[in-house]
C-alpha positions as CSV (number, residue, x, y, z in Angstrom):
1,M,-37.8,76.7,-4.5
2,K,-34.9,78.2,-3.5
3,A,-34.5,76.3,-0.9
4,I,-35.2,72.8,-2.7
5,R,-31.8,74.0,-4.8
6,Q,-29.4,75.2,-1.9
7,F,-30.8,71.4,-0.1
8,V,-29.7,69.8,-3.4
9,K,-26.2,72.3,-3.1
10,V,-25.4,71.1,0.0
11,C,-26.0,67.4,-0.6
12,T,-24.4,67.5,-3.9
13,F,-21.4,68.8,-2.3
14,L,-21.2,66.5,1.1
15,S,-21.6,63.2,-1.4
16,I,-18.5,65.1,-3.7
17,L,-16.5,65.3,-0.4
18,V,-17.3,62.1,1.2
19,L,-16.4,60.6,-1.9
20,S,-13.9,62.0,-2.2
21,L,-12.6,60.7,1.4
22,L,-13.3,57.6,0.7
23,E,-11.3,57.4,-2.9
24,L,-8.3,58.9,-0.6
25,E,-8.7,57.1,2.3
26,H,-6.3,54.0,0.9
27,L,-3.5,56.5,1.8
28,F,-4.2,57.8,5.2
29,I,-4.1,54.1,5.9
30,L,-1.6,52.0,4.0
31,G,0.4,54.9,4.1
32,P,2.1,54.9,7.7
33,F,1.6,50.6,7.7
34,T,4.0,48.4,7.6
35,S,4.9,46.4,4.2
36,E,2.6,43.2,5.7
37,E,-0.7,45.7,5.8
38,R,0.5,47.0,1.6
39,I,1.1,43.3,0.9
40,S,-2.6,42.9,2.4
41,G,-4.3,45.9,0.1
42,D,-2.2,44.9,-3.1
43,N,-3.5,41.3,-2.8
44,R,-7.2,42.3,-3.1
45,A,-7.0,44.6,-5.5
46,S,-4.7,42.3,-7.5
47,F,-7.7,40.1,-6.6
48,E,-10.2,42.1,-8.3
49,L,-8.6,42.0,-11.5
50,L,-9.2,38.6,-12.4
51,E,-11.6,37.8,-14.9
52,P,-15.0,36.2,-13.5
53,Y,-15.4,32.3,-13.0
54,S,-11.1,32.6,-14.1
55,L,-9.8,30.9,-10.5
56,D,-9.5,26.9,-9.9
57,M,-8.5,28.0,-6.1
58,V,-8.0,30.5,-3.8
59,Y,-6.1,30.4,-0.8
60,V,-7.5,32.4,2.3
61,G,-5.9,33.2,5.9
62,A,-3.3,35.0,7.5
63,S,0.1,35.7,6.4
64,N,1.1,32.3,7.0
65,V,-0.8,32.0,2.9
66,Y,1.8,34.2,1.3
67,A,4.6,33.0,2.9
68,F,3.6,29.1,1.7
69,W,1.7,29.5,-1.2
70,Q,3.1,30.8,-4.6
71,A,0.3,31.3,-7.1
72,P,2.7,32.4,-9.7
73,L,4.5,29.0,-9.6
74,A,1.6,26.9,-9.3
75,W,0.4,28.0,-12.9
76,D,3.9,27.7,-14.1
77,R,4.5,24.1,-13.2
78,Y,0.9,22.9,-13.3
79,G,-1.6,25.3,-14.6
80,L,-2.9,25.9,-11.4
81,A,-5.8,29.3,-12.0
82,S,-5.4,30.4,-8.2
83,H,-4.6,33.0,-5.9
84,T,-4.5,34.4,-2.7
85,Y,-6.3,36.6,-0.4
86,T,-4.9,37.0,2.6
87,N,-3.9,39.6,5.3
88,S,-1.5,39.4,8.4
89,S,-3.1,38.5,11.4
90,M,-6.1,37.6,9.3
91,P,-8.5,36.0,12.5
92,G,-10.7,33.0,11.5
93,T,-13.9,34.8,12.3
94,A,-12.7,36.9,8.9
95,I,-12.4,33.8,6.8
96,R,-16.0,33.0,6.3
97,Y,-16.8,36.5,5.0
98,A,-13.4,36.8,3.0
99,I,-14.7,33.6,1.0
100,Q,-18.2,35.4,0.9
101,Q,-16.7,38.4,-1.0
102,C,-14.6,35.9,-3.3
103,R,-17.5,34.0,-4.7
104,K,-18.9,37.0,-6.0
105,T,-17.1,36.7,-8.9
106,Q,-15.0,33.4,-8.6
107,P,-18.0,30.7,-7.1
108,N,-16.3,28.1,-8.8
109,A,-13.0,27.6,-7.3
110,L,-11.7,25.1,-4.0
111,Y,-11.1,27.4,-1.3
112,V,-8.1,26.6,0.9
113,V,-8.1,27.7,4.5
114,N,-5.6,26.4,7.3
115,I,-7.4,24.8,10.5
116,N,-4.5,26.7,12.6
117,N,-6.1,29.9,11.5
118,F,-9.2,29.4,14.2
119,K,-6.6,29.0,17.2
120,N,-7.1,31.6,19.4
121,E,-10.6,33.1,18.2
122,G,-11.9,36.3,20.5
123,N,-8.2,37.2,20.9
124,T,-8.1,39.7,17.8
125,S,-6.7,43.1,18.7
126,I,-8.2,46.0,17.6
127,H,-5.2,46.9,15.6
128,H,-5.3,43.6,14.0
129,A,-9.4,43.8,13.1
130,H,-7.7,47.3,11.2
131,W,-5.6,44.7,9.1
132,T,-8.2,42.8,8.2
133,V,-11.0,44.9,7.7
134,D,-9.2,48.5,6.5
135,T,-8.1,46.9,3.1
136,F,-11.7,44.7,2.8
137,P,-13.2,45.8,-0.6
138,R,-16.7,48.1,-0.1
139,S,-19.3,45.5,0.7
140,I,-22.2,44.3,2.6
141,E,-19.3,41.2,3.7
142,R,-17.4,43.9,4.9
143,L,-20.4,45.5,7.3
144,E,-21.1,42.1,8.4
145,L,-17.2,41.1,9.0
146,I,-17.0,44.2,11.6
147,D,-20.3,43.0,13.8
148,A,-18.4,39.5,14.0
149,L,-15.4,40.9,14.7
150,C,-17.0,43.3,17.2
151,K,-19.0,40.2,18.9
152,Q,-16.6,37.9,19.0
153,N,-14.1,40.0,20.7
154,D,-16.0,42.6,22.7
155,F,-14.7,45.6,20.8
156,D,-16.8,48.8,22.6
157,F,-18.8,51.4,20.8
158,D,-15.1,53.8,20.1
159,D,-13.2,50.7,18.3
160,R,-16.4,50.0,16.3
161,L,-17.2,53.3,15.0
162,E,-13.2,53.7,13.9
163,L,-13.6,49.9,11.8
164,Y,-16.3,51.5,9.9
165,F,-14.9,54.7,9.3
166,P,-10.5,54.2,9.5
167,L,-9.9,57.7,8.8
168,M,-10.8,58.1,12.7
169,R,-8.4,56.4,13.9
170,F,-5.6,57.5,11.0
171,H,-6.8,60.9,10.2
172,S,-3.6,62.6,11.4
173,T,-1.1,60.1,9.1
174,W,-0.8,62.4,6.2
175,S,2.7,63.9,7.3
176,Q,3.4,60.5,7.5
177,L,2.6,59.9,3.2
178,K,5.6,59.1,0.6
179,K,5.3,59.2,-2.8
180,D,5.0,55.7,-3.2
181,D,2.1,56.0,-1.0
182,F,0.1,57.4,-4.1
183,V,0.9,54.6,-6.3
184,K,-2.7,52.7,-5.3
185,I,-1.7,48.9,-7.2
186,R,2.1,47.4,-7.1
187,P,3.1,45.2,-10.3
188,D,0.7,42.5,-10.6
189,F,2.3,39.5,-9.0
190,G,-0.7,37.4,-9.9
191,G,-1.0,36.1,-5.9
192,G,2.5,35.6,-5.5
193,G,4.1,36.5,-2.1
194,T,6.5,40.1,-1.6
195,N,7.3,39.7,2.0
196,A,10.9,40.3,2.2
197,G,11.4,37.8,5.8
198,L,10.8,35.0,2.7
199,Y,14.4,35.4,2.4
200,H,15.4,34.6,6.0
201,T,15.9,31.0,7.2
202,E,16.0,29.7,11.1
203,N,16.6,26.9,11.9
204,M,13.1,25.4,13.2
205,T,14.1,21.8,14.2
206,K,13.8,22.0,17.9
207,Q,11.5,24.0,17.7
208,F,9.4,21.1,15.4
209,D,10.7,18.3,18.0
210,L,9.5,20.0,20.9
211,R,5.4,20.2,19.4
212,D,6.1,16.8,18.2
213,E,6.9,16.3,21.9
214,R,3.8,18.1,23.3
215,L,1.8,16.6,20.5
216,S,1.9,13.0,22.0
217,E,1.1,14.1,25.7
218,I,-2.2,15.8,23.8
219,R,-3.0,12.9,21.7
220,S,-2.6,10.3,25.0
221,S,-4.4,12.5,27.1
222,D,-8.2,13.5,27.9
223,T,-8.7,16.7,26.3
224,S,-13.1,16.8,26.4
225,E,-13.0,19.6,29.2
226,F,-11.1,21.9,27.6
227,A,-12.6,24.7,26.3
228,V,-11.8,25.9,22.8
229,N,-13.4,28.6,21.0
230,R,-15.1,27.0,17.3
231,T,-17.9,29.7,16.7
232,A,-16.0,30.8,13.5
233,L,-15.5,27.6,12.3
234,D,-19.0,26.1,12.8
235,D,-19.9,29.4,11.4
236,L,-17.7,28.8,8.1
237,I,-18.5,25.0,7.6
238,K,-22.6,26.0,8.0
239,Y,-22.0,28.6,5.3
240,C,-19.8,26.2,2.9
241,K,-22.5,23.8,3.4
242,Q,-25.6,26.2,2.2
243,E,-24.0,27.9,0.0
244,N,-21.9,24.2,-1.7
245,V,-18.8,25.5,-1.3
246,S,-16.2,23.7,-2.6
247,I,-13.5,24.0,0.3
248,L,-10.0,22.1,1.7
249,F,-9.0,23.1,5.0
250,V,-5.0,22.3,5.6
251,N,-3.3,21.8,8.4
252,Q,0.3,23.0,7.2
253,P,3.7,22.4,8.9
254,Q,3.8,24.9,11.9
255,A,6.1,24.7,15.0
256,I,3.2,25.6,17.5
257,T,4.7,25.0,20.5
258,N,2.1,26.6,23.1
259,I,0.1,23.2,24.4
260,D,-3.2,25.4,24.5
261,Q,-3.0,26.2,21.0
262,L,-2.1,22.6,20.3
263,T,-4.8,21.2,21.8
264,Q,-7.3,24.1,20.4
265,V,-6.1,22.8,16.9
266,E,-6.2,19.1,17.3
267,L,-10.1,19.6,18.6
268,L,-11.0,22.0,15.4
269,I,-9.5,19.0,13.3
270,D,-12.1,16.8,15.0
271,V,-14.9,19.4,14.1
272,V,-13.9,19.3,10.6
273,E,-13.8,16.2,10.1
274,D,-16.8,14.9,12.1
275,A,-18.2,17.8,9.4
276,G,-17.3,15.6,6.8
277,M,-15.4,18.3,5.4
278,D,-11.9,18.0,3.2
279,I,-8.9,18.0,5.3
280,I,-5.0,17.4,4.5
281,D,-2.5,17.1,7.2
282,L,0.1,18.3,6.3
283,S,1.7,19.3,9.4
284,D,4.7,17.2,9.3
285,P,7.2,19.1,7.3
286,S,8.6,16.3,5.3
287,T,5.4,15.4,3.9
288,S,5.7,18.4,1.5
289,N,9.7,17.8,1.7
290,L,10.7,20.8,3.9
291,I,13.5,20.5,5.7
292,K,13.7,21.9,8.9
293,T,17.3,23.5,8.9
294,E,16.6,25.4,5.8
295,D,13.0,25.7,4.7
296,F,11.6,27.9,7.1
297,K,11.4,31.7,8.0
298,D,10.2,31.2,12.0
299,A,8.1,28.8,13.5
300,L,5.3,29.7,11.4
301,H,6.2,30.6,7.8
302,T,8.2,29.2,5.4
303,N,10.9,31.1,4.0
304,I,10.9,31.2,-0.3
305,H,12.5,27.9,-0.5
306,G,10.6,26.3,1.9
307,S,7.3,28.0,0.2
308,I,8.4,26.8,-3.3
309,K,8.2,22.8,-2.2
310,Y,4.7,23.2,-0.5
311,T,3.6,25.0,-3.5
312,D,4.7,22.5,-5.8
313,H,3.3,19.3,-3.2
314,L,-0.2,21.2,-2.6
315,A,-0.8,22.1,-6.4
316,R,0.2,18.8,-7.5
317,Y,-2.2,17.3,-4.4
318,I,-4.7,19.8,-5.5
319,M,-4.6,19.1,-9.6
320,D,-5.3,15.6,-8.9
321,T,-7.9,15.2,-6.5
322,Y,-10.0,17.4,-7.9
323,E,-9.3,16.5,-11.3
324,I,-8.2,20.4,-12.1
325,P,-7.1,20.9,-16.1
326,D,-4.2,22.6,-16.9
327,R,-4.8,26.2,-17.8
328,R,-1.5,26.9,-19.6
329,D,-3.4,25.9,-23.0
330,D,-6.3,28.1,-22.7
331,E,-6.1,30.9,-24.7
332,G,-8.3,33.0,-22.0
333,Y,-5.4,32.9,-19.6
334,A,-2.8,33.7,-21.9
335,D,-2.2,37.0,-19.5
336,W,-1.3,34.5,-16.5
337,F,2.1,33.8,-18.4
338,E,3.3,37.8,-18.0
339,K,2.0,37.5,-13.9
340,S,4.2,34.4,-13.4
341,D,7.2,35.6,-15.4
342,R,7.1,39.1,-13.7
343,Y,7.1,37.7,-10.3
344,K,10.0,35.0,-11.0
345,K,12.0,37.9,-12.1
346,F,10.9,39.7,-8.4
347,L,11.7,36.6,-7.1
348,M,15.4,36.4,-9.0
349,T,16.6,39.3,-7.5
350,H,16.9,37.3,-4.4
351,I,17.2,34.0,-5.4
352,V,18.4,32.2,-8.6
353,R,18.2,28.7,-10.6
354,G,20.7,26.4,-9.8
355,H,20.7,25.7,-13.5
356,E,22.0,29.5,-13.7
357,F,25.5,27.9,-12.5
358,D,28.2,25.8,-14.4
359,V,29.0,23.9,-11.1
360,P,29.9,19.9,-12.3
361,E,29.9,18.5,-8.7
362,Y,26.3,19.7,-6.8
363,R,24.5,17.6,-4.1
364,S,20.8,19.3,-4.1
365,D,20.1,19.1,-0.4
366,L,23.1,21.6,0.5
367,H,22.1,25.2,0.7
368,T,24.1,28.2,1.7
369,H,22.2,30.2,3.8
370,G,22.0,34.2,4.8
371,I,23.8,35.6,2.2
372,E,24.8,39.2,2.8
373,A,26.4,41.8,0.6
374,K,27.7,45.1,2.0
375,N,29.4,48.0,0.4
376,L,32.2,48.9,2.3
377,H,35.2,51.3,1.2
378,L,36.5,50.3,-2.1
379,C,35.2,46.9,-1.8
380,T,32.2,44.9,-1.5
381,L,31.6,42.2,1.8
382,V,30.0,38.8,1.2
383,T,29.1,36.6,4.2
384,W,26.9,33.8,4.7
385,K,26.2,30.8,7.6
386,P,28.3,27.9,7.0
387,A,26.5,24.8,5.5
388,A,27.4,21.7,6.7
389,E,29.5,18.7,4.9
390,A,30.3,21.5,2.8
391,D,34.2,20.6,0.8
392,E,34.4,23.7,-0.8
393,Y,32.5,27.1,-1.7
394,L,31.7,28.6,-5.1
395,V,31.3,32.1,-5.3
396,Y,29.5,34.1,-8.1
397,R,28.6,36.8,-9.0
398,Q,26.3,38.4,-11.7
399,K,25.6,41.9,-13.2
400,V,21.8,43.2,-14.0
401,T,20.9,46.5,-15.0
402,N,17.8,47.9,-15.2
403,I,16.3,51.2,-16.2
404,Y,15.1,53.1,-12.5
405,N,11.3,52.7,-11.6
406,P,10.4,51.2,-8.2
407,Y,7.3,49.6,-9.2
408,E,9.1,47.5,-12.9
409,V,10.7,44.9,-12.8
410,D,10.3,44.4,-16.7
411,D,13.2,46.2,-18.2
412,L,16.2,44.0,-16.7
413,E,19.9,43.5,-18.9
414,E,21.4,40.8,-17.1
415,Y,24.8,39.4,-17.9
416,D,26.1,36.0,-16.9
417,W,27.1,34.5,-13.9
418,Q,30.9,34.4,-13.4
419,C,32.6,32.5,-10.7
420,V,34.8,34.7,-8.8
421,A,36.3,32.8,-6.4
422,H,37.0,29.1,-4.8
423,L,37.4,29.5,-0.9
424,S,37.9,26.1,1.8
425,P,35.3,25.1,3.9
426,D,35.9,27.0,6.9
427,T,35.5,29.8,5.1
428,T,32.3,32.1,5.5
429,S,33.4,35.3,3.8
430,Y,34.5,36.7,0.8
431,V,36.0,40.3,0.0
432,D,35.3,41.4,-3.7
433,T,37.3,44.3,-5.3
434,T,37.0,44.6,-8.9
435,V,33.2,45.9,-9.3
436,H,34.7,49.1,-7.8
437,D,38.1,48.7,-9.9
438,S,36.0,51.1,-12.4
439,Y,33.0,52.9,-12.4
440,P,30.5,50.9,-13.3
441,L,28.8,51.0,-16.9
442,V,25.5,50.5,-18.4
443,S,25.6,48.9,-22.0
444,S,25.2,50.9,-25.5
445,T,21.5,49.2,-25.2
446,M,20.5,50.0,-21.8
447,L,21.6,53.8,-22.2
448,K,19.2,54.0,-25.6
449,R,16.7,52.8,-23.6
450,L,17.0,55.0,-21.0
451,D,17.1,58.3,-23.2
452,A,13.9,56.6,-24.6
453,A,12.4,56.3,-21.3
454,G,13.5,59.7,-20.6
455,E,14.5,58.9,-17.1
456,G,18.0,59.9,-17.4
457,L,18.8,57.2,-14.4
458,A,19.5,53.3,-14.2
459,T,21.0,51.3,-11.5
460,V,23.7,48.1,-11.8
461,R,23.1,46.0,-9.6
462,Y,25.8,42.9,-8.4
463,D,24.1,39.7,-7.0
464,Y,26.4,37.0,-5.5
465,S,25.5,33.6,-4.8
466,V,27.2,31.5,-3.3
467,I,26.8,27.8,-3.8
468,P,28.4,24.5,-1.4
469,I,30.6,21.9,-3.3
470,L,30.1,18.2,-2.0
471,K,33.2,17.0,-4.1
472,G,32.5,13.1,-5.3
473,E,29.0,13.0,-5.4
474,T,27.6,14.3,-8.8
475,E,24.4,15.1,-9.3
476,D,22.6,17.2,-11.7
477,V,22.6,20.3,-11.0
478,F,19.6,21.5,-8.9
479,G,17.2,22.6,-11.9
480,S,13.9,23.7,-9.8
481,N,15.7,24.1,-6.5
482,Y,16.9,27.7,-5.6
483,V,19.9,29.3,-4.1
484,G,19.7,32.4,-2.0
485,R,21.2,35.6,-3.6
486,A,22.6,38.7,-2.5
487,S,22.6,41.9,-3.9
488,I,24.3,45.8,-3.9
489,E,23.0,48.7,-5.9
490,V,24.8,51.7,-7.6
491,Q,22.8,54.2,-9.5
492,V,23.9,55.5,-12.8
493,Q,22.8,59.0,-14.2
494,D,23.0,59.2,-18.2
495,D,25.2,62.2,-18.9
């Protein structure tokens, strides 16, 4: 009897130890990781909080998903209840298992997948495999995913073992942990992208032109002997047919210029069409009103300007094609407005709606990008990239105060935008000294909220935006479009 009691104690201790380590696992994995992996952890945690049977659509895939699709904005404009399920560099092999996991709670949703995710199958590194697996919920699907990745990429026994038990790889990262890493989920933005790269702009004209040139060559040549790994795609199609999954494949506008990859995508599109599955071709940026010079972060991702346009186009297509009702009047979706507002406030720290400015002469396709603000000695330097055709630049400044909390964006006090400078078209910088003339103060209202919060610390942020003006072509201020924004920030102590 004594031996049995001792055995039970040991088993209980080991069970508690294992469960504790599993609970702390996210610290060792996400702590030393970059923002890309933290995003996937937050994304999946946010998904798990959703009410079952509440989604109309789930966008599944790699980083291009959270770069292109902004679920809170699709809700804001169309009442489309959608979410993303994503991690950076998710291989096509993982998409079937991600959909299988999502359908446990969202079986009736339309699943949207970028066909480009299936190129280069069998070339996933163990590093990228961790990005996919480590934030995946503990489930049978996770075990099946690990097995599929190991078989597809010929991982050895040690690789397989560390995918099952990530602490084997990351156990020594405790010394890199920061206070922020103990926050298991950041603000729930309802599937909105938070990657800082959303605010960067690169001119992708040359890349898209080269892609189109090579696509023409591929389409006029014989590709019957070209080998493409279609195992993952065939597996997904088979699963969707067996389980009657509603799925839409999308050929997203990405400036892929590698001939082998382009050929793979063309052949994979044929596989989808031959299987009778739904697919929409958005590979031409202009189809969703994207501008090659303004709306891309890089060859594979849109910036925030591009993602807003892409989301608007695809959401409208999905609502019409699949006859999805507008959910905004449904009482069961009341909290979706909170998520949407929270995400828009998050975006407002980087961009601003044009209608906030009093600009009488503005052409809506004329934008200023690359806006940066730097604190120098007793002044702020604002710089930007030149906008072609601009006759003048207007520099705007806004003051924003906020109780200091890195995970809360709701407690803001915003002031009106002020035009602080009219500059010639050959100017690409502005020096602002006025905000440093006196120590920035928060209002009495904010000081009361500071006392109530018990923090004694607030931030004062000065935001800058630069509007290029084309005289003689007056339009309505550009409404739903967005302008770049740059910020400087100081802390204010409540003494």
